[in-house]
matplotlib code that plots the C-alpha trace (Angstrom):
import matplotlib.pyplot as plt

x = [18.2, 17.1, 20.8, 21.5, 18.6, 19.5, 23.1, 22.1, 19.7, 22.3, 24.7, 22.3, 21.2, 24.8, 24.8, 21.8, 22.2, 22.0, 21.8, 24.2, 26.6, 29.6, 28.6, 30.3, 33.7, 36.3, 36.3, 32.6, 29.7, 28.7, 32.1, 32.1, 28.7, 28.0, 25.5, 28.2, 30.5, 27.7, 27.0, 30.7, 31.2, 28.4, 30.8, 32.4, 29.6, 26.0, 25.6, 27.9, 25.0, 23.2, 26.3, 26.4, 22.8, 23.0, 26.0, 24.3, 21.1, 22.6, 25.0, 22.2, 20.0, 22.7, 24.0, 20.5, 19.8, 23.0, 22.0, 18.7, 20.3, 18.1, 20.6, 20.2, 22.7, 21.1, 17.8, 19.4, 21.2, 17.9, 15.9, 18.3, 18.5, 14.7, 14.3, 16.2, 16.6, 13.0, 12.7, 16.0, 15.0, 11.8, 13.6, 16.1, 13.1, 11.6, 14.9, 15.3, 11.7, 9.5, 11.8, 12.3, 8.6, 8.3, 9.6, 10.7, 13.0, 16.2, 18.4, 16.1, 17.5, 21.0, 20.5, 18.7, 21.2, 24.2, 22.8, 20.8, 20.1, 23.6, 25.0, 22.0, 22.1, 25.6, 25.7, 22.2, 23.4, 26.1, 23.5, 21.3, 24.3, 25.4, 28.9, 29.0, 30.9, 33.9, 32.9, 32.9, 31.8, 32.0, 29.6, 27.2, 23.5, 21.5, 24.5, 22.9, 22.6, 26.3, 25.1, 23.1, 26.1, 28.2, 25.4, 24.8, 28.5, 28.7, 25.7, 27.7, 30.7, 28.8, 28.6, 32.3, 32.8, 30.0, 30.5, 34.0, 32.5, 29.7, 32.2, 35.0, 33.6, 36.1, 39.0, 38.1, 36.2, 39.4, 40.3, 37.5, 38.8, 42.2, 40.9, 39.2, 42.5, 44.2, 41.7, 42.5, 46.2, 45.9, 43.6, 45.9, 49.0, 47.2, 45.5, 48.8, 50.7, 48.1, 47.5, 43.7, 41.7, 38.9, 36.8, 36.4, 35.7, 39.4, 40.6, 40.8, 37.9, 40.1, 41.7, 38.2, 37.2, 40.2, 39.4, 35.9, 37.2, 39.8, 37.7, 34.0, 32.8, 35.0, 33.4, 36.7, 37.1, 33.5, 33.1, 34.7, 31.4, 29.7, 32.2, 31.6, 27.9, 28.8, 30.8, 27.9, 25.5, 27.7, 27.7, 23.9, 23.8, 26.2, 24.4, 20.8, 20.2, 22.0, 21.2, 23.8, 24.2, 26.2, 28.0, 26.4, 29.6, 30.7, 27.4, 27.7, 31.3, 30.4, 27.4, 29.5, 32.2, 29.9, 27.9, 31.0, 32.6, 29.6, 29.3, 33.0, 32.7, 29.6, 31.1, 34.8, 34.9, 34.5, 38.2, 39.3, 37.4, 38.7, 40.7, 42.0, 43.8, 44.1, 44.8, 48.0, 48.0, 48.5, 45.2, 43.4, 44.7, 43.7, 40.2, 39.9, 41.3, 39.4, 36.1, 33.9, 34.8, 34.7, 31.2, 30.4, 31.6, 29.5, 26.4, 27.1, 27.3, 23.9, 22.4, 24.0, 22.9, 19.3, 19.1, 20.3, 18.1, 20.5, 19.2, 16.8, 14.9, 17.0, 15.8, 12.2, 12.7, 14.3, 11.8, 8.7, 6.1, 6.2, 9.4, 8.3, 6.4, 9.2, 11.8, 10.1, 10.1, 13.7, 15.2, 12.6, 13.2, 16.9, 16.6, 13.9, 14.9, 17.6, 15.2, 12.6, 15.3, 16.6, 13.0, 12.4, 15.6, 15.9, 12.4, 13.3, 12.8, 14.7, 17.9, 17.4, 18.6, 20.8, 20.4, 20.2, 16.6, 15.6, 17.5, 15.6, 12.2, 12.5]
y = [-52.1, -49.1, -48.2, -51.7, -51.7, -48.2, -49.3, -52.5, -50.6, -48.1, -51.0, -52.9, -49.7, -49.1, -52.3, -51.3, -48.8, -45.2, -42.2, -40.4, -43.3, -40.8, -40.0, -43.3, -42.3, -42.4, -38.6, -38.2, -36.6, -39.8, -40.3, -36.8, -37.1, -37.7, -40.4, -42.2, -42.0, -43.5, -46.2, -47.1, -47.4, -49.9, -52.8, -51.8, -51.0, -51.5, -55.1, -54.6, -53.0, -56.3, -58.1, -55.9, -56.5, -60.2, -60.6, -58.7, -60.7, -64.1, -63.4, -62.2, -65.1, -67.8, -66.2, -66.0, -69.6, -70.8, -69.0, -70.7, -74.1, -74.6, -74.0, -76.5, -76.3, -78.6, -76.9, -73.5, -74.6, -76.2, -73.1, -70.8, -73.0, -73.3, -69.6, -68.5, -71.4, -72.1, -68.5, -68.9, -72.3, -70.9, -68.1, -70.5, -72.6, -69.5, -68.5, -71.9, -72.3, -69.3, -66.3, -66.3, -65.7, -62.7, -60.1, -59.4, -57.0, -56.9, -57.3, -59.4, -62.8, -61.6, -60.0, -63.0, -65.5, -63.5, -62.5, -65.6, -68.6, -69.9, -69.5, -71.2, -74.1, -74.7, -73.7, -74.1, -76.8, -74.5, -71.8, -74.3, -75.5, -71.9, -72.4, -70.3, -67.4, -69.8, -72.1, -70.2, -66.9, -65.0, -67.6, -67.6, -68.5, -65.4, -63.3, -61.4, -64.7, -64.7, -62.9, -65.9, -68.1, -65.8, -65.4, -69.2, -69.9, -67.3, -69.0, -72.3, -70.6, -68.7, -71.5, -72.0, -68.3, -67.7, -70.6, -69.3, -65.8, -67.1, -69.1, -66.6, -63.3, -60.5, -62.9, -64.4, -61.5, -59.5, -61.9, -60.6, -57.1, -58.5, -60.6, -57.4, -55.6, -58.5, -58.5, -54.8, -55.3, -58.2, -56.2, -53.3, -55.4, -57.4, -54.4, -52.5, -55.4, -56.0, -52.3, -52.6, -49.4, -48.4, -47.6, -50.7, -48.8, -47.7, -51.3, -53.5, -56.0, -59.0, -57.1, -56.1, -59.7, -60.8, -58.0, -59.4, -62.9, -61.6, -59.0, -59.1, -62.7, -64.6, -65.0, -64.7, -61.2, -60.0, -61.1, -58.0, -56.1, -59.3, -59.7, -56.0, -57.0, -60.0, -57.8, -55.4, -58.3, -59.5, -55.9, -55.9, -59.4, -58.5, -55.2, -56.4, -56.0, -52.7, -49.2, -47.8, -44.0, -42.4, -39.2, -36.2, -35.0, -38.5, -39.1, -35.9, -36.8, -40.4, -39.2, -36.7, -39.3, -42.0, -39.7, -38.0, -41.3, -42.6, -39.3, -39.4, -43.0, -42.2, -39.2, -40.0, -42.2, -39.1, -38.1, -41.8, -42.4, -39.3, -40.6, -37.2, -36.8, -40.4, -41.0, -42.8, -46.5, -45.8, -43.9, -46.6, -49.4, -47.5, -47.1, -50.8, -51.9, -49.7, -48.7, -51.7, -52.0, -48.3, -48.3, -51.3, -49.5, -46.5, -48.6, -50.4, -47.1, -46.0, -49.2, -48.9, -45.3, -46.0, -49.0, -47.0, -44.0, -41.6, -41.8, -38.9, -38.3, -41.0, -43.6, -42.4, -42.6, -46.0, -47.5, -46.2, -48.9, -48.0, -49.9, -53.2, -54.7, -53.5, -55.0, -58.4, -58.3, -57.1, -60.5, -61.1, -57.6, -58.3, -61.6, -60.5, -57.0, -58.0, -60.2, -57.4, -55.0, -57.3, -57.8, -54.1, -53.0, -56.0, -55.3, -51.8, -51.3, -48.0, -46.5, -44.8, -41.5, -42.3, -40.0, -40.3, -39.2, -42.0, -44.6, -43.6, -43.3, -46.7]
z = [-61.5, -63.6, -64.1, -65.4, -67.8, -69.2, -69.7, -71.5, -73.7, -74.8, -75.5, -77.7, -79.5, -80.4, -82.4, -84.5, -87.4, -86.1, -88.4, -86.1, -85.5, -85.4, -81.8, -80.8, -82.1, -79.4, -79.4, -80.4, -78.5, -76.7, -75.2, -73.9, -72.2, -68.5, -69.4, -71.3, -68.2, -66.0, -68.6, -69.0, -65.2, -65.0, -65.5, -62.2, -59.8, -60.8, -59.7, -56.7, -54.9, -55.0, -53.8, -50.7, -50.0, -50.7, -48.4, -45.6, -45.8, -46.0, -43.1, -40.9, -41.8, -41.2, -38.0, -36.5, -37.6, -35.9, -32.8, -32.7, -33.5, -36.6, -39.4, -42.2, -45.0, -47.6, -47.1, -47.6, -50.8, -52.2, -51.3, -53.1, -56.2, -56.5, -55.9, -59.0, -61.4, -62.5, -63.9, -65.7, -67.1, -68.4, -70.1, -71.7, -73.0, -74.5, -76.1, -77.7, -78.8, -79.5, -79.3, -83.1, -83.6, -81.2, -83.6, -87.1, -88.9, -91.0, -87.9, -85.7, -86.5, -86.3, -82.9, -81.3, -82.7, -81.5, -78.1, -77.1, -79.3, -80.3, -76.7, -75.1, -77.6, -76.5, -72.8, -71.4, -69.0, -67.6, -66.9, -64.9, -63.0, -62.2, -63.4, -66.6, -65.1, -65.2, -68.0, -71.3, -69.7, -73.0, -74.5, -71.5, -72.1, -71.3, -70.5, -67.6, -65.8, -64.9, -61.8, -60.7, -61.1, -58.8, -56.3, -56.1, -55.7, -52.9, -51.2, -51.4, -49.8, -47.1, -44.4, -44.5, -43.8, -41.4, -39.0, -38.0, -37.7, -35.4, -33.3, -33.0, -34.0, -34.6, -34.2, -37.5, -39.2, -39.7, -42.4, -44.6, -45.1, -45.5, -48.5, -49.9, -49.8, -51.4, -54.3, -54.8, -54.8, -57.3, -59.5, -59.6, -60.5, -63.2, -64.8, -64.8, -66.3, -69.0, -69.7, -69.1, -69.4, -67.1, -70.2, -72.2, -75.4, -75.4, -75.5, -78.6, -78.6, -77.8, -74.9, -73.7, -73.7, -71.7, -69.2, -68.8, -68.1, -65.6, -63.8, -64.6, -64.2, -61.6, -58.2, -56.4, -57.9, -57.6, -54.0, -52.4, -52.1, -51.0, -48.1, -47.2, -46.9, -44.8, -42.4, -42.1, -41.5, -38.6, -37.2, -37.2, -35.7, -32.9, -32.1, -32.4, -28.7, -28.4, -29.3, -31.6, -31.2, -34.1, -33.2, -35.1, -36.6, -37.5, -39.1, -41.3, -42.2, -43.2, -45.3, -47.1, -47.7, -49.0, -51.3, -52.5, -53.2, -55.2, -57.1, -58.0, -59.2, -61.4, -63.1, -62.6, -65.7, -67.9, -67.9, -68.1, -71.3, -73.0, -76.0, -76.9, -73.6, -72.3, -68.6, -67.7, -66.8, -63.1, -62.9, -64.9, -62.7, -59.5, -60.9, -61.8, -58.4, -56.0, -57.5, -56.7, -53.1, -52.4, -53.9, -51.6, -48.5, -49.4, -49.9, -46.6, -44.7, -46.2, -45.0, -41.5, -41.1, -42.1, -39.9, -36.9, -37.3, -39.1, -42.6, -42.5, -45.8, -47.6, -45.1, -45.8, -49.5, -49.6, -47.2, -49.0, -49.7, -53.4, -53.8, -52.2, -55.2, -57.6, -55.3, -55.4, -59.2, -59.6, -60.4, -63.1, -64.5, -64.5, -66.4, -68.8, -69.8, -72.2, -74.1, -74.4, -75.5, -78.2, -79.5, -79.5, -81.1, -83.5, -84.8, -86.0, -89.7, -90.1, -88.6, -85.3, -83.9, -80.9, -77.9, -74.1, -74.2, -76.7, -74.6, -71.5, -73.3, -75.0]

ax = plt.figure().add_subplot(projection="3d")
ax.plot(x, y, z, "-o")
ax.set_aspect("equal")
plt.show()
């Protein structure tokens, strides 16, 4: 969540006058920084962590309910809708009513109109129906809420997937990794054909928008990490009465592989966003096709290892009670942070000095 907020903050700050705006040139200092690489890779992996966790939790919940013969589909749908939608509805009401009074500055009205007001006046109903990732995704009301649309659609789909898994187990489950691979192949072919770049800043604005519609918002494309979470949930369900012992050498190898993969994803964008020595299209398409799911597999391994006593200090860190209250507020943080950032940046009276330190501090 912190990653997402930092990336959005840096993105909004780029739209405000900066005294050192030349750092954003395609061969400028910002494009050559590690923080820029991590920020640019956000569109590929940051939210996918939550998709993995969401798929794992809902699969465990539904499979256990089916086992106890108490699974109620309408109740599950209603519970999920009421869990997220009231907060979203309240924020839309604030955007359309009092947001314009919460700040002032030469760019304030411009920012809130472009980012929130105009899109919510037009598409508030699509946000509340959780369909805006397909209906006018570039004009979505409260842009960050696209995640809620994808999440709710995956919840609607989950009984259709999990009942066959509950009934036939591994005989059906193998279809899920098959679909994950199919997504990767499709993404590679489409990105190669359309010459999409892994770094959006290297694409013309209209191509970047098409890329977003093709790869960022659609549920059928974003569900790869969620399916990985569903598979992990079934593994936990099927082994809940068994003690899983992980071979020491396998454990070390998997930790090295998962951490190495995640590190490569976070910093690997740096050569791909180098406009001076651009990567070929094959490398860009490989990145677009395989990054999200490889990140999902790495997250799934960390969860599996920690659950089965092989997490060590990482398990202690992730399970620390300090994270519990922050975890309960994460959805609210996710939805509210963009509004706060726009108020903060839009209320600026003088050009800012853009730096990684200032982005983190603010």
